[in-house]
N, C-alpha and C positions, 0 to 999 in steps of 0.2 A: 904403282905401281902398279901397270894392268894387268887384269885377267888374264885367263887360256880360254877356249872354247871347250865347251862341253864334250862336241863331234870332230873336231881338230888337231885337239891340243894345239894350235898356235896363238897364238894373245890379241885380242880381242882386243881393238880402238872402241873408246868412245862412242866415236859417229858409225859404228856398223853392230854395236854393237847390244845382246838382249839379253835381259833379266827372266830370267822363267823358271815357275821347278824348281828353285832355289839352286839352276848352275847362268852360265853367262853363254851364250852362241853368238859365234854371226848371223848374222839374217841370211845369208844365202844355209846358214850351215842346218838353224832351224825349220827340218820340213819336215814331216812317215817318218814313221819307223816302220810303215808299209809297204806303202810307191810309192816315197821321198817323195810331196808331194812338196812344195813350202806354202809355209804354213805363217800366220800374224799371230797376237794373239786373243784374234775375237774368235776365227775360227778353231783353233785348236784347242786338244782336249789329254789332259796329264792324263794321265795310268803307271807306276810302278817313278814316276816320273821319266819318264818319257812324253816326248809326244805324238801324237792321232791327229791325223782323221777321224771326219767321223762315220764312214765308213769303213773303218781300220778299227776304231777303239775295239779294245778285247769288246768281251762278253759276259758276264760275271753268271758261272751257273754255280748254284745248291749242289754241294754232296752230302751224297746218300749215306742216314748212316746204319751200319746194321743192330737188325735188334739180339746183339750179345746177352747172354744175361747179363751185363753188371745195366748196361744202360734199360731192358726190362725193370731193376730190379732201383734203378734211376727213378722212371718215370712210372711205378705203383709208386713208390717214395710220394712223388710230384704227387698222386693223383690222391692222397692219406691226408700231407698237407690240404690240400687245395678241399678238401672237405673238413676239415677240420676248421678251419678256418672260415669256411659257410654255415659251421654249424652255432663257432659264437657269435659272425653279424646276427646270423637272425634271432640269439637267445641273448644280444645286447636291444635288439629292436622291434622286440618282441613286440606288441597292440601299439608302437606306437606310427603307422601307418596300418593300410590295410595291400597285402597281393595283390597283384594281376596273376589272377586262371586263367592257364591258356580253358582256350571255347572251342575244345575238342571237340569232339559228333557225339559223342556222350551227354556233355554239358549241353549240349545244344540240346544231344531231347531230352532233356529231365527240367531245360528250363525252361520248352512250349510246349511241358507237361503241367506243370505247374504256369502258367498264367494260362491254362485253357481252366482248370480248377479252376485259381479266381477267377473268373469271367463267370465260370457253373452261379458258383459264390455271388458274386455280386449281383446277379439278378434276381438269382434269388431274392435276397435279400430285396433290392428294388419291390420287387414284384408282393412282397410283405407288407412290406412299410405303405404305397400305392392301395392297396388289399385295406390296408391298417384303415388309412385315411378316410377317404372314403369309408367305408367301416363312419367310424369317429359323426366325418358329414355329415351323416348320414344323423348320429342320434342327436346333435348338436339342433341342427334343419327339427326335429320333433318334437326337443326341447322344445326351443322355441315355438314356435307352434301351439306346445299349451304352457309356456306361461303366455303369449296375447291372449290366447281362450280364457285365462283363466283371475287377469288382470281385468276384465272388462268389464262394467258393474254396469249398472242400472243408475235411472236419478239415485232411490232408496241409499242405495249401498254407498254412491260415492257420498252420500248429507251424511250416512253412520261416520264411515271412515276418514271422514276430517273427524268429524264430531269429538271420536278418539284417538289421541293418539297420534295420529303423524307429523312429528317434531321430522325437524335437521334443520340445514343449514339455508338458509336463502336460492342458494344455487342447486339443492338438492330438489325445495319446493318446487321452484320453478322448472327442472325440465320434469319432474313430475306432471303439472301441473300440461306442458307438452305435451306427451301419452295419451296421457287421457283424454286431452282434447284428438292426435290425430283418432284412439281409439274409439271415442264415437264418432269422425267423424267417417274411419272406413266397416261400421260393422250398422252406419243407416242411421246411428244417435239424432237426435238433435237433440237441444235443451224447449221444457217449456218449462213455466213460469209458474215457481211450485205457491200453491192455495194461499190466501190472505193468512186463511187457520196457524198454518204453520211457521208461516215466522211470528220471527219470537220478537219481543216487543221489551228494549231499551232496560233494565232492571235501576230503581231508581236506586242512588248514591251511591258511591264506587269509585279504584283509589280512577287516579291519571296518569297518561305512560303521557311520551316522545317515537315518535315514531323513526327510529336512524338507518333505512330503507322504504328504496320506491315498494310499491307494492298493488298490481292489480288482483279487484277480485276476482275470482274462479268461477262463482255461483252466483246466482239470486242472492244468496243470505250470507256475502260475503263485503263487508263493503276494500273500497281500497282509498291507497293514500297517498300521498309524498314522505320523505323524508326530513324535517323537524317539526311532522304534523301533528297535536297535538291527539289522544281522547282521550275521551273522559266518563264519567260511568261505568270507566271498563271491571270488571264479572272474572274471572276464571274458570272456563268451564273441564277444564284438562289441564298436561303440562302442555300439551302442544295450541290452544286454542282458545283465546278469552273471548270473550263481547266487550263490547262498547259502543262510540258515538265521535266521527273523527267533527270535531269542533267546529275547522273550517266547513265545513259540507251541511252537515247536520244528519251528514251519513249514519245507521247503526247496523248495526250487524255484525258475524264474528273476524276475524280476524288470528295470524300466527302469533303467538309470543316473542318467536323467535328475529322479529322484525321492530319490534318496537324495545323501549326500557323503562325502569320508572322512576315518578319526578323522582 
């Protein structure tokens, strides 16, 4: 059975039927309620199940609610509920993160004051550290100069020091030799050959030792040898030095005890 037109009430046949807004219309009856302009499915706007054109579509407006005692009570109650929920959320999230603080003029002033105080303290600490480092460098320079002066020895002092307990690792002894040579050159000291009367002769009889390191004589009363050389007629002078003859070269003189081992 064919439906009736929502505007004219006549039967609507399938060839002229428009199905829109839950109703059936003739194509000619489907027009704007105000200006009667014929509409189609693309340009109509429905309001209260009636077709309107874009120009006459009813404008929706908001109604003003009077501030009655009941409305004021409801408003106050909703604000209290909002505050309660805010406090609950605040207690739950306490300690989980940082809250964003509004950048008010008062906070900006406090922040600026703190920055100025931090800059002043930084400059004070920087000046103190710079003055302290300068004083430390000055004292270090004085200490080195005094050490260089006190470490200088003449020929007799060096010979005495070598004859009385200057022992250590080969690397340390080599470093000490280089330092002594540099000090001698810096102070304009030139080695002189010791008189023949001051040189010691090899004692008769003694132990045999084998060299475990290469050694270059630093003074005239010392002997040079190579790793594996045999030293004969060795006599112990003190804990760090010995006196003997290198069997390979025949040279006799002093040698460091930590460069050789007993056979």
